[in-house]
C-alpha positions as CSV (number, residue, x, y, z in Angstrom):
1,M,-5.5,-14.1,30.7
2,K,-4.5,-10.6,31.4
3,V,-1.1,-10.9,30.2
4,K,-2.2,-12.5,26.9
5,N,-4.8,-9.7,26.4
6,A,-2.0,-7.1,27.0
7,G,0.2,-8.9,24.7
8,A,-2.3,-9.2,21.9
9,G,-3.2,-5.6,22.2
10,V,0.3,-4.4,22.0
11,V,1.0,-6.7,19.0
12,I,-2.2,-5.8,17.2
13,G,-1.6,-2.0,17.7
14,L,2.1,-2.2,16.5
15,V,1.2,-4.2,13.4
16,V,-1.7,-1.9,12.5
17,A,0.5,1.1,12.9
18,Q,3.4,-0.3,10.9
19,L,1.0,-1.4,8.0
20,A,-0.4,2.2,8.1
21,G,3.2,3.8,8.1
22,V,4.1,1.7,5.1
23,L,1.1,2.9,3.2
24,V,2.0,6.3,4.1
25,Q,5.5,5.9,2.7
26,I,4.1,4.5,-0.5
27,M,1.5,7.2,-1.0
28,N,3.7,10.2,0.0
29,S,7.1,10.8,-1.5
30,E,7.9,13.5,1.0
31,P,10.6,12.2,3.6
32,G,9.7,12.3,7.3
33,P,9.8,10.5,10.7
34,G,9.3,6.9,10.3
35,G,10.2,6.9,6.7
36,G,7.6,8.8,4.9
37,G,5.0,11.6,5.6
38,S,5.2,14.6,7.8
39,P,5.5,13.9,11.7
40,L,1.9,14.9,12.2
41,I,0.9,12.0,9.9
42,W,3.0,9.5,11.5
43,V,1.6,10.4,15.0
44,V,-2.1,10.2,13.6
45,V,-1.2,6.7,12.1
46,A,0.4,5.5,15.3
47,L,-2.8,6.7,17.2
48,M,-5.1,5.0,15.1
49,G,-3.1,1.8,15.5
50,V,-3.5,2.0,19.2
51,L,-7.1,2.8,18.9
52,A,-7.8,-0.2,16.6
53,A,-5.9,-2.3,19.2
54,V,-8.3,-1.4,21.7
55,A,-11.3,-1.8,19.6
56,I,-10.2,-5.1,18.4
57,M,-9.5,-6.3,22.0
58,V,-13.1,-5.4,23.2
59,V,-14.5,-7.0,20.3
60,V,-12.6,-10.4,20.8
61,M,-13.4,-10.4,24.7
62,K,-17.1,-9.7,24.1
63,K,-17.1,-12.7,21.9
64,R,-15.4,-14.9,24.6
65,S,-17.3,-13.6,27.6
66,A,-20.8,-14.4,28.6
67,G,-22.0,-11.0,29.4
68,A,-21.0,-7.2,29.6
69,A,-19.8,-7.5,33.3
70,A,-17.1,-10.4,32.2
71,V,-16.1,-8.0,29.5
72,V,-15.3,-5.3,31.9
73,S,-13.5,-7.3,34.5
74,S,-11.5,-9.3,32.1
75,A,-10.8,-7.0,29.2
76,Q,-10.0,-3.8,30.9
77,P,-6.6,-4.8,32.7
78,G,-5.0,-6.3,29.6
79,T,-6.3,-3.5,27.4
80,A,-5.1,-1.0,29.6
81,V,-1.5,-2.3,29.8
82,G,-1.7,-2.6,26.1
83,V,-2.6,1.0,25.6
84,L,0.1,2.0,28.0
85,V,2.7,0.3,26.2
86,G,1.4,1.5,22.9
87,M,1.5,5.0,24.0
88,A,4.8,4.7,25.3
89,L,6.1,3.3,22.1
90,L,4.1,5.9,20.2
91,V,6.2,8.9,22.3
92,A,9.6,6.9,21.9
93,G,8.9,6.7,18.2
94,A,7.9,10.2,17.7
95,I,11.0,11.5,19.7
96,A,13.4,9.2,17.6
97,G,11.7,10.2,14.4
98,L,12.0,14.0,14.9
99,V,15.5,13.8,16.0
100,V,16.6,12.0,12.9
101,F,14.4,14.2,10.8
102,F,16.1,17.2,12.2
103,A,19.6,15.7,12.4
104,V,19.8,14.4,8.8
105,G,17.6,16.8,7.0
106,K,14.2,16.3,5.5
107,D,15.4,17.0,2.1
108,S,18.5,14.7,2.5
109,A,18.4,11.7,0.0
110,E,19.9,9.4,2.5
111,F,17.0,9.6,4.8
112,S,14.4,8.7,2.3
113,S,16.4,6.0,0.5
114,P,15.4,2.1,1.0
115,P,18.7,1.1,3.0
116,F,18.1,3.8,5.6
117,L,14.5,2.8,5.8
118,I,15.4,-1.0,6.3
119,I,17.9,-0.1,8.8
120,A,15.5,2.0,10.7
121,S,12.8,-0.6,10.8
122,V,14.9,-3.4,11.9
123,I,16.3,-1.1,14.8
124,G,12.9,0.0,15.5
125,L,11.6,-3.6,15.7
126,V,14.5,-4.7,18.0
127,V,13.7,-1.7,20.4
128,V,9.8,-2.6,20.5
129,L,10.9,-6.3,21.2
130,L,12.9,-5.4,24.0
131,F,10.6,-2.9,25.4
132,F,7.7,-5.6,25.1
133,G,10.0,-8.0,26.7
134,V,10.7,-5.8,29.9
135,V,6.9,-5.2,30.0
136,L,6.1,-9.1,29.7
137,L,8.7,-9.6,32.3
138,F,7.4,-7.1,34.9
139,V,3.5,-8.3,34.5
140,T,4.5,-11.8,34.5
141,G,6.6,-11.3,37.7
142,T,4.1,-9.3,39.5
143,K,1.3,-11.9,38.8
144,L,3.6,-14.9,40.0
145,S,4.8,-13.0,43.0
146,V,1.6,-12.9,44.7
147,L,1.4,-16.5,44.3
148,A,5.0,-17.4,45.3
149,L,5.3,-15.4,48.5
150,P,3.8,-16.6,51.8
151,D,0.5,-15.4,53.1
152,H,2.1,-14.6,56.6
153,F,5.7,-13.4,57.6
154,P,6.9,-13.9,61.3
155,R,7.9,-10.6,63.2
156,V,11.4,-10.2,63.7
157,E,13.6,-8.6,66.5
158,T,17.1,-7.4,66.5
159,S,19.5,-10.2,67.7
160,A,22.4,-9.3,70.0
161,D,24.2,-12.6,69.4
162,P,28.0,-11.9,68.7
163,V,28.3,-14.0,65.8
164,F,24.9,-14.1,64.1
165,G,23.9,-10.8,65.3
166,K,23.1,-7.5,63.2
167,R,25.8,-6.6,60.8
168,R,26.4,-4.9,57.5
169,G,25.4,-6.9,54.3
170,S,24.1,-6.7,50.8
171,F,20.6,-7.8,49.4
172,G,21.1,-9.1,45.6
173,G,17.2,-9.6,44.9
174,T,14.9,-12.5,44.7
175,W,13.7,-14.5,41.5
176,L,11.6,-17.2,40.6
177,L,13.8,-20.3,40.6
178,K,12.0,-22.2,37.9
179,R,10.1,-19.5,35.7
180,R,12.0,-17.7,33.1
181,V,10.4,-15.1,30.1
182,M,12.3,-15.4,27.0
183,G,15.3,-16.8,29.0
184,I,15.2,-14.3,31.6
185,R,14.8,-15.0,35.2
186,V,11.6,-13.6,36.6
187,P,12.0,-11.2,39.5
188,V,9.7,-11.3,42.7
189,Y,8.2,-8.0,43.3
190,G,6.5,-6.8,46.5
191,R,7.5,-6.3,50.1
192,G,10.9,-5.2,49.1
193,Y,12.2,-8.7,47.7
194,D,13.3,-7.1,44.3
195,K,15.8,-4.7,45.9
196,R,19.4,-4.8,45.3
197,T,20.7,-2.6,48.2
198,G,22.8,-2.4,51.2
199,G,21.8,-2.6,54.9
200,S,21.9,-4.7,57.8
201,V,21.5,-8.6,58.2
202,W,21.0,-10.8,61.2
203,L,19.5,-14.1,62.2
204,A,16.1,-13.9,64.1
205,D,14.4,-16.3,66.1
206,E,12.2,-17.5,63.2
207,A,13.8,-16.0,60.0
208,I,16.8,-14.5,58.4
209,A,16.3,-10.6,58.6
210,F,17.7,-8.0,56.2
211,L,17.1,-4.2,57.0
212,P,17.7,-2.0,53.7
213,S,19.3,1.2,54.3
214,L,16.6,4.0,54.9
215,S,13.8,1.5,55.6
216,R,12.1,0.4,58.8
217,T,10.8,-2.6,57.4
218,P,13.0,-5.8,57.5
219,I,12.9,-8.4,54.4
220,V,12.6,-11.8,56.0
221,I,13.0,-15.2,55.0
222,P,11.3,-17.9,57.4
223,Y,13.4,-20.7,58.4
224,A,10.7,-23.2,58.0
225,L,10.3,-22.2,54.4
226,I,14.1,-22.9,53.3
227,H,14.9,-25.6,51.0
228,A,18.5,-25.3,50.1
229,L,21.7,-23.1,50.9
230,N,24.6,-22.5,48.6
231,R,27.6,-20.2,48.5
232,K,28.1,-18.3,45.3
233,E,31.0,-16.3,43.8
234,I,29.7,-13.0,42.4
235,D,32.2,-10.5,41.2
236,G,34.9,-12.4,43.2
237,K,32.9,-12.1,46.4
238,P,31.0,-14.9,48.3
239,W,27.3,-14.5,48.5
240,L,24.8,-17.0,50.2
241,S,22.3,-18.3,47.9
242,V,18.9,-19.3,49.6
243,V,16.3,-21.3,47.8
244,W,12.9,-20.9,49.7
245,G,9.3,-20.5,49.4
246,R,6.4,-22.7,48.3
247,P,7.6,-26.1,46.9
248,E,5.5,-25.7,43.8
249,L,6.8,-22.1,43.3
250,P,10.3,-21.9,44.8
251,M,12.3,-18.6,44.9
252,E,16.1,-18.0,45.1
253,T,17.3,-15.1,47.1
254,T,21.1,-13.8,47.4
255,I,22.5,-12.2,50.4
256,Q,26.1,-10.9,51.1
257,I,26.7,-11.6,54.9
258,T,30.6,-11.2,54.8
259,G,33.4,-10.8,52.5
260,K,35.2,-14.2,54.0
261,P,34.1,-17.4,52.6
262,Q,34.7,-19.1,55.9
263,E,32.2,-16.9,57.7
264,T,29.8,-17.2,55.0
265,D,29.9,-21.0,55.4
266,L,29.5,-20.6,59.2
267,W,26.3,-18.5,58.7
268,A,24.9,-21.2,56.0
269,Q,25.3,-24.0,58.5
270,E,23.8,-22.2,61.3
271,I,20.8,-21.2,58.8
272,S,20.5,-24.9,57.7
273,R,20.3,-25.9,61.6
274,R,17.4,-23.5,62.2
275,A,15.7,-24.5,59.1
276,A,15.9,-28.4,60.0
277,A,14.7,-27.3,63.5
278,W,11.8,-25.5,62.5
279,K,10.7,-27.9,59.9
280,A,11.1,-30.5,62.4
281,K,8.7,-28.5,65.0
282,A,6.0,-27.8,62.2
283,K,6.0,-31.5,61.2
284,A,5.8,-32.3,65.1
285,S,2.8,-30.1,65.4
286,R,0.9,-31.6,62.5
């Protein structure tokens, strides 16, 4: 619901601001940022659009909620995101408009011609959609990450094993395996799982451990939660793909342990063995 509120707030604000901008273009023949009017007029119009979005969202949530307390608890988070995104778009649009305004010249016929306005509108729409997609991806990932990550993680100690002990490696990030936003994989945020960094990797007693560079907190993948392992070729180098997490919301983490395919396969076999042992132990305890 919060994501829907935020998306509705942004869309309403953009529609109101765009319609108001068209009216300004029609009523004011003086060229300016946004295709018509002075920069001050365009900024005022965009601010009116954001305020209108907030007002409409509050009214809609009041009709759907039972009381004032429900309105505050359910409408504020989504509205806040909508306002932040609207203000960011306002700033970006104002800066871009001023750049074009002074670069081309306010008296230029090309700046006020219909083809220029159409091209500028299309480019602006693409930028808005891309920006909104990034925000939606982040909000969705943040919300689902809370549900996907385990409630408890085992403590890990550095291993002195000559084969599976601590060594240099790379962490490629973590994504939700079965969730996408506009065809894009949803990252897992929190506890460092979204990082793409170098560091040290080793096999601890209960989990795969990865310590990012300049960090004291290792990223762990418990053996008992591992569902599948695969070797992937990324940029010509072998990476280990680990599918793990809750069965209803699995995640995929990529780790580069070594540059040699044979060693990567050896690590995959050992991880699979330990995962099977921990699952058997958990099943026996139940």
